C-alpha positions in Angstrom: 3.0 -8.6 26.1 3.4 -12.0 24.6 6.0 -13.7 22.3 5.1 -12.9 18.7 7.9 -14.8 16.9 11.6 -15.7 17.2 14.1 -14.9 14.5 17.0 -17.2 13.7 20.0 -16.2 11.6 21.4 -19.3 9.8 23.7 -20.1 7.0 21.1 -21.6 4.7 17.5 -20.7 5.5 16.0 -23.2 2.9 18.0 -26.1 4.3 17.2 -25.1 7.8 13.5 -24.8 6.9 13.6 -28.4 5.6 15.1 -29.6 8.8 12.5 -27.9 11.0 9.7 -29.3 8.8 11.1 -32.9 8.3 12.5 -33.3 11.8 10.7 -31.0 14.2 7.3 -31.2 12.5 6.9 -27.5 11.7 5.0 -26.2 8.6 6.5 -23.9 6.0 4.1 -21.0 5.6 6.1 -18.4 3.6 9.3 -17.8 1.7 10.7 -14.6 0.3 13.8 -12.9 -0.8 14.5 -9.3 -0.1 17.7 -7.4 -1.1 20.6 -9.5 0.3 18.6 -11.8 2.6 16.4 -14.9 2.1 13.8 -15.6 4.8 11.7 -18.7 5.5 8.7 -18.5 7.9 7.6 -21.7 9.7 4.9 -22.3 12.3 3.6 -25.0 14.7 0.6 -24.1 16.9 1.4 -20.6 18.3 5.1 -21.2 17.8 6.4 -19.0 14.9 9.9 -18.8 13.7 11.7 -16.8 11.0 14.8 -18.3 9.5 17.1 -15.9 7.6 20.3 -16.4 5.7 22.6 -14.1 3.7 22.7 -13.9 -0.1 25.7 -11.6 0.0 28.2 -10.1 2.5 26.0 -7.0 2.6 23.3 -8.8 4.4 22.9 -8.1 8.2 22.7 -11.8 8.6 26.2 -12.2 7.1 27.5 -9.6 9.5 25.9 -11.5 12.4 27.4 -14.8 11.3 30.8 -13.3 11.1 30.6 -12.7 14.8 28.5 -15.6 16.0 27.5 -19.1 15.0 23.9 -19.6 13.8 21.3 -19.0 16.5 18.6 -16.6 17.8 19.1 -13.0 16.7 15.8 -11.5 17.7 12.9 -12.3 20.0 9.8 -10.3 19.0 7.1 -9.3 21.5 3.5 -8.5 20.6 2.4 -5.4 22.6 -0.8 -3.5 23.0 0.6 0.0 23.0 3.8 0.2 21.0 4.5 3.9 21.7 4.2 3.4 25.5 6.4 0.3 25.4 9.1 2.1 23.4 8.9 5.1 25.6 9.5 2.9 28.7 12.4 1.1 27.0 14.2 4.3 25.9 13.6 6.0 29.2 15.4 3.0 30.8 18.3 3.4 28.5 17.5 0.9 25.7 19.0 1.6 22.3 16.5 2.0 19.4 17.6 0.1 16.3 14.6 0.9 14.3 12.0 3.6 15.2 8.3 3.0 14.9 7.3 1.8 11.4 3.8 1.5 10.1 2.2 -0.4 7.2 0.7 1.6 4.4 -3.1 2.1 4.8 -3.8 -0.5 2.2 -2.6 -3.2 4.6 -4.1 -4.4 7.9 -3.1 -2.3 11.0 0.5 -3.1 12.1 3.2 -1.1 13.7 6.6 -2.2 14.9 10.0 -1.0 16.2 13.2 -2.7 17.3 15.5 -2.2 20.2 18.8 -3.7 21.2 18.6 -6.4 23.9 21.2 -8.0 26.0 24.5 -8.7 24.1 23.7 -8.8 20.4 20.2 -10.0 20.9 17.5 -7.6 19.6 13.8 -7.3 20.4 11.2 -6.3 17.8 8.0 -4.8 19.4 4.9 -5.3 17.3 1.5 -3.8 17.7 -1.0 -5.7 15.6 -4.6 -4.6 14.7 -7.6 -6.6 15.7 -9.0 -6.9 12.2 -10.4 -10.4 11.4 -8.7 -10.1 8.0 -5.2 -9.8 9.6 -2.7 -12.5 8.8 -1.4 -13.5 12.3 0.5 -16.5 10.8 3.0 -14.3 9.1 5.3 -13.4 12.1 7.7 -10.9 10.6 6.9 -7.2 10.4 8.3 -7.3 6.9 5.4 -9.3 5.7 3.9 -6.4 3.8 7.0 -6.8 1.5 5.8 -10.4 0.9 2.5 -9.0 -0.5 4.3 -6.6 -2.9 3.6 -7.9 -6.4 7.0 -6.7 -7.5 8.8 -9.1 -5.2 10.1 -12.2 -6.8 10.2 -15.8 -5.5 7.5 -15.2 -2.8 5.1 -17.9 -1.5 2.6 -18.1 1.3 0.6 -21.1 2.6 -1.7 -20.8 5.7 -0.7 -23.2 8.5 -2.8 -26.3 9.2 -4.7 -26.5 12.5 -2.9 -29.6 13.8 0.6 -29.2 15.4 3.0 -31.0 17.7 3.4 -27.9 19.9 1.0 -25.5 21.7 3.3 -22.5 22.3 6.7 -21.4 23.5 6.9 -22.3 27.2 10.0 -20.3 27.9 13.4 -19.3 26.5 16.8 -19.2 28.2 19.5 -16.5 28.0 23.1 -17.2 29.0 25.1 -14.2 30.2 28.7 -13.8 31.2 29.9 -14.5 34.7 29.1 -11.6 37.0 26.5 -10.1 34.5 23.4 -11.9 35.8 22.2 -9.2 38.2 22.8 -6.4 35.7 20.9 -8.3 32.9 18.0 -9.1 35.2 17.8 -5.4 36.2 18.0 -4.3 32.6 15.0 -6.5 31.6 13.1 -5.3 34.7 13.5 -1.7 33.8 13.2 -1.9 30.1 10.2 -4.2 29.8 8.8 -4.7 33.3 9.9 -8.3 33.8 9.8 -9.6 37.4 12.2 -12.0 39.1 10.9 -15.4 40.3 12.8 -18.6 41.2 16.5 -18.6 41.8 18.6 -21.7 41.2 22.1 -22.6 42.1 23.6 -25.8 40.5 26.9 -27.2 41.5 28.7 -30.4 40.5 32.3 -31.5 41.3 33.3 -30.0 38.0 31.3 -26.8 37.5 28.1 -24.9 38.2 25.7 -22.1 37.3 23.5 -19.5 38.8 20.0 -19.0 37.3 17.3 -16.4 37.8 13.8 -16.9 36.3 12.0 -13.8 35.0 8.3 -13.6 34.1 6.2 -10.9 32.5 3.1 -10.1 34.6 -0.2 -11.2 33.3 1.3 -13.0 30.3 2.7 -16.4 29.4 6.3 -15.2 29.0 8.8 -17.0 31.2 12.5 -16.1 30.8 15.3 -17.8 32.8 18.8 -16.4 32.6 22.0 -18.3 33.5 25.5 -17.3 34.4 28.4 -19.6 34.9 30.0 -20.0 38.3 33.2 -21.7 37.0 35.4 -21.6 34.0 34.5 -25.2 33.2 30.7 -24.7 33.2 28.7 -25.7 30.2 27.3 -22.1 30.3 30.9 -20.8 29.9 31.4 -23.2 27.0 28.3 -21.8 25.3 29.6 -18.2 25.9 33.0 -19.1 24.4 31.6 -20.9 21.3 28.9 -18.3 20.8 31.4 -15.6 21.3 29.2 -13.8 23.7 25.9 -14.0 25.5 22.9 -15.5 23.7 19.8 -17.7 23.7 20.8 -21.2 24.8 17.5 -22.9 24.3 13.7 -22.6 23.6 11.2 -24.8 25.3 8.3 -26.0 23.1 5.2 -26.9 25.0 3.2 -30.0 24.1 0.2 -31.7 25.6 1.6 -35.2 24.9 5.3 -35.4 25.4 5.5 -39.1 24.9 3.8 -38.9 21.5 5.8 -35.8 20.5 9.2 -37.3 21.5 8.3 -40.6 19.8 7.5 -38.7 16.6 10.6 -36.5 16.8 12.9 -39.6 17.4 11.3 -41.3 14.4 12.1 -38.1 12.4 15.8 -38.4 13.4 16.0 -35.9 16.3 18.6 -36.8 18.9 18.0 -36.1 22.6 20.3 -36.0 25.7 21.0 -39.2 27.6 19.6 -39.7 31.1 21.3 -42.4 33.2 19.2 -45.2 34.8 20.2 -44.0 38.2 18.0 -40.9 37.7 14.9 -43.1 37.5 15.9 -45.3 40.4 16.3 -42.1 42.5 13.0 -40.8 41.1 11.1 -43.8 42.6 12.4 -42.9 46.0 11.0 -39.4 46.0 8.0 -38.5 48.2 4.8 -38.6 46.1 6.0 -41.1 43.5 3.0 -43.1 42.3 3.8 -46.0 40.0 0.3 -45.9 38.6 0.0 -42.2 38.0 2.0 -42.1 34.8 3.4 -44.3 32.1 6.7 -44.7 33.9 8.2 -47.4 31.6 7.5 -45.2 28.6 8.9 -42.1 30.4 12.1 -44.0 31.2 12.4 -45.5 27.8 12.1 -42.0 26.2 14.5 -40.7 28.8 12.2 -37.9 30.0 12.9 -35.9 33.1 10.0 -35.7 35.6 9.3 -33.3 38.5 6.5 -32.7 41.0 5.8 -31.2 44.3 5.0 -33.8 47.1 1.7 -32.0 47.9 0.5 -32.1 44.3 2.0 -35.4 42.9 -0.3 -35.5 39.9 0.9 -32.1 38.6 3.8 -33.5 36.7 6.3 -31.5 34.8 7.9 -33.6 32.1 10.7 -32.3 30.0 13.5 -33.5 27.7 16.2 -31.7 25.6 17.5 -32.2 22.1 21.2 -32.3 21.2 22.4 -29.0 19.8 20.7 -28.4 16.4 23.5 -26.5 14.7 27.1 -27.6 13.8 28.5 -26.0 16.9 27.2 -27.0 20.4 25.3 -23.9 21.3 21.5 -23.8 20.7 19.1 -26.7 21.5 15.4 -27.2 22.1 13.5 -28.4 25.1 10.2 -30.3 24.8 8.0 -29.8 27.9 4.6 -30.9 29.1 2.8 -29.5 32.2 0.2 -31.9 33.4 -2.6 -30.4 35.5 -0.9 -27.0 35.0 2.3 -27.9 36.8 4.3 -24.8 37.5 8.0 -24.0 37.8 10.9 -25.2 35.7 11.6 -28.7 37.1 13.5 -27.6 40.2 14.1 -31.3 40.9 15.4 -31.8 37.3 17.8 -28.8 37.2 20.7 -30.8 38.6 20.0 -33.8 36.4 19.7 -31.5 33.3 22.9 -29.7 34.1 24.8 -33.0 34.7 23.4 -34.4 31.4 24.6 -31.4 29.4 27.9 -31.6 31.3 28.3 -35.2 30.2 27.8 -34.1 26.6 30.4 -31.4 27.1 32.9 -34.0 28.4 32.3 -36.2 25.4 33.2 -33.3 23.1 36.3 -32.5 25.1 37.4 -36.2 24.8 36.8 -36.2 21.1 38.8 -33.0 20.6 41.7 -34.3 22.7 44.7 -35.9 20.8 
């Protein structure tokens, strides 16, 4: 099982597409309107997003946006045996939102189904054929509709080979306080995820508990967070999102300095990291002034982590400001030098404190 695509529900898909293209460096590959919903498809490397917005109150996107701010509504997984995966999911108690669908014989082999995930997140399961004529760049199972000659206002452009991002490194789900163990157990039983690292972060003001999940023999990494206090930034997310949801997606790059420089030039804003972080970094065992472009790293305010026994395996990461009007969803940009593993255990506290500072700024702005 691998990530096939991620589906955002937004207010204006065309405007959001333009932002992803102009600011984040994605390519627009398809655009179509069907019934009460308009959808834009964008891609960078193996990262594929669908952006959908409502054309009327009858659209399921309109119903979603009545309950939540814009964000991730569906994470689609590519599977080898759809029937077997769906059987496992339903046997574990998953609710089927859409039974197995199949393309007409005139199209390339493709089957899909959809189940309810945690909260109002859903998961589309896709079994693709191995035909060389398949169109892997179209990430949504409704792409046969795109090829229907009767459909108006449809466009398709194949993506270019160059991109800022390699793939999706991981995605993070925030759940309500006390729900983490249940959510972890649900994804273990329904999909076969396995628990890995556990993190506990605590500041003078708030905290969180995190459990990292992975899918065996795949690249999927899936941390889940729950708040440990009512003032936690995870709790703020839950309140503004009006329930659990995807907090951020990590986009993997092989050159974080160049990628961040390009994004900043495009107008993307990132979190602030205090100078004390880098002063403390230089005191850590294994720090080597000549092993990385530390001045550039500090100038770009990139977080860095490593294990003392493998100091050259650097994990570099930074985080955008929230991309929508409300402070819910944001992106992470991550580079793993020499296949650095983990999630930046040494950075978790710094990240939490950085997001907490942004939370405090918002509270100060809202106070009279």
